[in-house]
matplotlib code that plots the C-alpha trace (Angstrom):
import matplotlib.pyplot as plt

x = [82.9, 82.4, 81.7, 84.6, 87.3, 90.9, 90.3, 94.0, 94.6, 96.4, 93.9, 94.1, 92.5, 91.8, 91.1, 90.0, 90.8, 88.6, 90.2, 87.3, 88.4, 92.2, 93.4, 91.2, 90.3, 91.1, 89.3, 88.8, 86.0, 86.2, 83.4, 83.8, 84.2, 81.5, 82.2, 81.8, 83.9, 86.6, 89.0, 89.7, 86.5, 85.7, 88.4, 87.9, 89.3, 89.1, 86.3, 87.6, 87.7, 89.1, 89.0, 86.3, 86.8, 84.0, 85.8, 88.2, 85.1, 83.6, 84.3, 85.6, 84.6, 88.1, 91.6, 93.4, 96.2, 98.9, 102.1, 99.2, 98.4, 102.3, 103.2, 100.4, 102.1, 104.9, 105.1, 101.6, 99.9, 99.3, 96.0, 95.5, 95.1, 92.0, 90.5, 92.1, 90.5, 87.1, 87.0, 87.9, 84.6, 82.6, 83.7, 83.3, 79.7, 78.6, 80.1, 79.3, 76.7, 79.5, 79.5, 83.0, 81.7, 80.8, 76.9, 76.6, 75.0, 76.5, 77.2, 75.3, 74.0, 75.0, 76.4, 74.2, 77.0, 76.9, 73.0, 72.2, 75.1, 74.1, 70.5, 72.4, 72.7, 77.1, 80.2, 82.6, 85.4, 89.4, 91.2, 90.8, 91.8, 96.1, 97.7, 99.7, 100.2, 100.6, 100.1, 100.6, 99.0, 101.2, 101.1, 98.7, 95.7, 92.6, 92.5, 95.5, 95.3, 97.8, 95.8, 96.3, 95.4, 93.7, 93.5, 90.7, 89.6, 86.2, 85.3, 85.1, 83.0, 79.1, 75.7, 76.2, 79.0, 77.1, 74.8, 75.3, 71.8, 72.9, 75.4, 75.6, 75.8, 79.5, 80.7, 78.7, 79.1, 80.4, 81.7, 84.4, 86.9, 89.5, 93.2, 94.4, 92.0, 92.0, 94.9, 92.4, 90.1, 90.7, 92.6, 94.3, 98.4, 98.9, 96.1, 98.3, 101.1, 99.1, 97.8, 100.8, 101.7, 98.1, 99.0, 102.4, 100.5, 97.5, 98.9, 100.1, 97.2, 99.4, 100.1, 102.9, 106.0, 107.0, 104.6, 105.5, 104.8, 104.5, 105.6, 105.4, 106.2, 107.4, 111.7, 111.2, 108.4, 110.0, 109.2, 110.0, 109.2, 107.8, 110.4, 113.3, 114.0, 114.4, 112.7, 115.0, 116.2, 115.2, 116.2]
y = [128.9, 130.2, 134.1, 133.5, 132.9, 134.8, 137.2, 137.7, 134.2, 132.9, 130.7, 128.3, 129.1, 128.1, 130.0, 128.7, 130.1, 128.8, 129.0, 129.4, 129.0, 128.6, 128.0, 130.1, 133.4, 132.4, 134.2, 133.9, 133.7, 136.9, 138.9, 141.6, 142.0, 144.0, 147.9, 146.6, 143.8, 143.9, 141.7, 143.1, 145.4, 146.4, 144.5, 141.8, 138.3, 134.7, 132.8, 131.1, 131.6, 129.7, 125.9, 125.2, 122.1, 120.0, 120.3, 117.7, 115.3, 115.6, 112.8, 113.5, 111.1, 111.7, 113.0, 115.7, 114.8, 112.9, 115.9, 118.1, 116.5, 116.0, 119.6, 120.1, 118.5, 120.7, 123.2, 121.9, 119.9, 116.4, 115.8, 119.4, 118.9, 117.2, 119.8, 122.1, 120.6, 120.4, 123.9, 124.7, 123.0, 124.3, 127.8, 127.6, 126.3, 129.0, 132.1, 131.4, 128.1, 126.5, 122.4, 120.6, 117.3, 114.0, 112.8, 110.4, 109.8, 111.0, 108.3, 109.3, 112.5, 115.5, 118.0, 121.7, 123.5, 121.1, 119.8, 122.7, 121.1, 117.7, 118.4, 118.9, 115.1, 115.5, 114.8, 117.0, 116.1, 117.3, 115.5, 118.9, 121.4, 121.8, 123.2, 126.6, 129.1, 129.1, 133.3, 134.0, 137.8, 140.0, 141.3, 144.1, 143.0, 142.6, 139.4, 136.7, 133.8, 131.0, 130.7, 128.1, 128.7, 125.8, 126.4, 124.3, 124.3, 125.5, 121.7, 120.4, 122.1, 120.1, 122.2, 126.0, 128.2, 131.3, 130.5, 132.2, 131.9, 129.5, 131.7, 133.7, 137.5, 137.4, 138.4, 141.0, 141.3, 137.9, 137.7, 136.2, 138.0, 138.1, 137.5, 140.1, 142.3, 141.2, 144.0, 146.6, 145.6, 147.0, 143.7, 143.2, 142.9, 138.9, 138.6, 140.5, 138.1, 135.0, 136.6, 136.0, 132.5, 131.4, 133.3, 131.2, 127.8, 128.6, 126.3, 123.4, 121.5, 119.6, 120.5, 122.0, 120.4, 123.4, 125.8, 129.6, 130.3, 134.5, 134.1, 137.4, 137.7, 140.2, 139.9, 139.8, 138.9, 135.8, 134.7, 130.6, 127.9, 124.9, 121.7, 124.0, 125.9, 129.9, 132.1, 134.0, 137.6, 140.6, 144.1]
z = [111.8, 114.7, 116.0, 119.1, 116.6, 117.0, 114.1, 114.8, 113.9, 111.0, 109.4, 106.9, 103.2, 99.6, 96.6, 93.2, 90.1, 87.3, 83.6, 80.8, 77.1, 78.1, 74.4, 72.7, 74.7, 78.3, 81.0, 84.5, 87.1, 89.8, 91.9, 93.7, 97.7, 99.6, 101.1, 104.2, 104.5, 106.7, 104.5, 101.0, 100.6, 97.4, 95.6, 92.8, 94.1, 93.1, 94.8, 98.0, 101.9, 105.4, 105.7, 108.6, 111.1, 109.3, 106.1, 107.1, 107.6, 104.4, 102.1, 98.3, 95.4, 94.0, 95.6, 94.4, 91.9, 93.7, 92.6, 94.3, 97.5, 98.2, 97.9, 100.1, 102.9, 102.8, 105.8, 106.9, 109.6, 108.2, 107.0, 105.8, 102.1, 102.4, 104.3, 102.0, 98.9, 100.7, 101.3, 97.5, 96.5, 99.3, 98.9, 95.0, 95.3, 97.6, 96.8, 92.4, 92.2, 90.3, 91.4, 91.1, 91.5, 90.8, 90.2, 93.7, 97.0, 100.0, 102.8, 106.0, 107.1, 105.0, 107.0, 107.4, 104.8, 102.3, 102.1, 99.3, 97.5, 98.2, 96.6, 93.5, 93.4, 93.4, 95.9, 96.2, 94.0, 93.8, 90.9, 88.8, 91.4, 90.9, 93.5, 91.7, 94.6, 98.3, 100.3, 103.4, 104.3, 106.1, 109.5, 110.4, 108.1, 110.1, 109.0, 107.6, 105.9, 105.0, 101.4, 98.8, 95.6, 93.4, 89.6, 87.8, 83.9, 83.6, 81.9, 84.8, 86.5, 86.1, 84.5, 83.4, 83.9, 83.5, 85.6, 89.5, 90.5, 93.6, 94.6, 97.9, 98.1, 99.3, 96.0, 93.7, 90.0, 89.4, 86.0, 83.3, 82.8, 79.8, 81.2, 79.2, 81.2, 84.3, 85.3, 84.5, 88.0, 91.2, 92.3, 95.4, 95.2, 95.7, 93.2, 90.2, 91.3, 91.3, 87.5, 86.3, 87.4, 85.6, 82.7, 82.4, 82.8, 80.2, 77.4, 80.1, 81.3, 84.0, 87.7, 88.3, 89.9, 92.1, 94.0, 94.3, 98.0, 98.9, 102.9, 104.9, 108.8, 111.0, 109.9, 105.8, 103.1, 101.1, 97.8, 97.5, 95.8, 97.8, 97.3, 98.5, 95.6, 96.2, 93.9, 91.6, 93.1, 92.1, 92.1]

ax = plt.figure().add_subplot(projection="3d")
ax.plot(x, y, z, "-o")
ax.set_aspect("equal")
plt.show()
C-alpha cells in the first residue's frame, strides 16, 4: 500500500468474521480501533482491511468454495476474488496473529508482507472462507471501501485461538465476544447489520446461495442481494 494513494477512492477490502463454538455458545472475534484512526475511530470491528496490489500474486494452498468464488465475480473485476481471499488471510494474520492456512513451503520468494506468516510454516488457504456480505461505505466518509465479509469457522484456524501475541497494534482489546452480547459494544452501523446475517447462519455450515449487498451511492442506499434478487422493502 502506498502513501500516495488517493484516500477518497473506493478501495476493495476484505473483512473476516471468525465464529467460535457456533453450536454451543457462539462467539465472534473483534477488536477496537484506535481513537486517532481516520476510519471508524474507537469502534469495535472485525479484522480486515484493504486489498494490496501484491495480493493478486500470492498463491493459495486451496481456493475459495466454488459458490463463493462465483458470487465474488458479480459486479467486480476479473480475478478480484483471489485477491480478496488472500487479503482476508493476510489481514487476519496481521491484526490477530491467527493463521488460516495449510502447512507447506512457499514457491519462490516470499513477499515482504508475508514473511512472518511464512515463518510459521504455512501457506494461506481459502477453502474455509465463506462470502456472506458485501457493503459499500457511504459517500462523505474519510475512507471508502467496497468490503466483502467472509465468515470462517474457528475450527479452520491453525494454532491457539486465544494467542494474539503475533498481532499488530492496529486493533486493541482483541477478544471473543458472545454473539448474543455483541450489540452491547460500540459498533459501526454496518457491523450490526452483518451480525444479524451471521446470527442467521450459525446453524448452517454451508456457504450461502446468495449474498446481501448494502450499496451506498450519491442517489440512494440500496440493500440488494447478489444474484439479482432485491431485498424485501422495509418500512
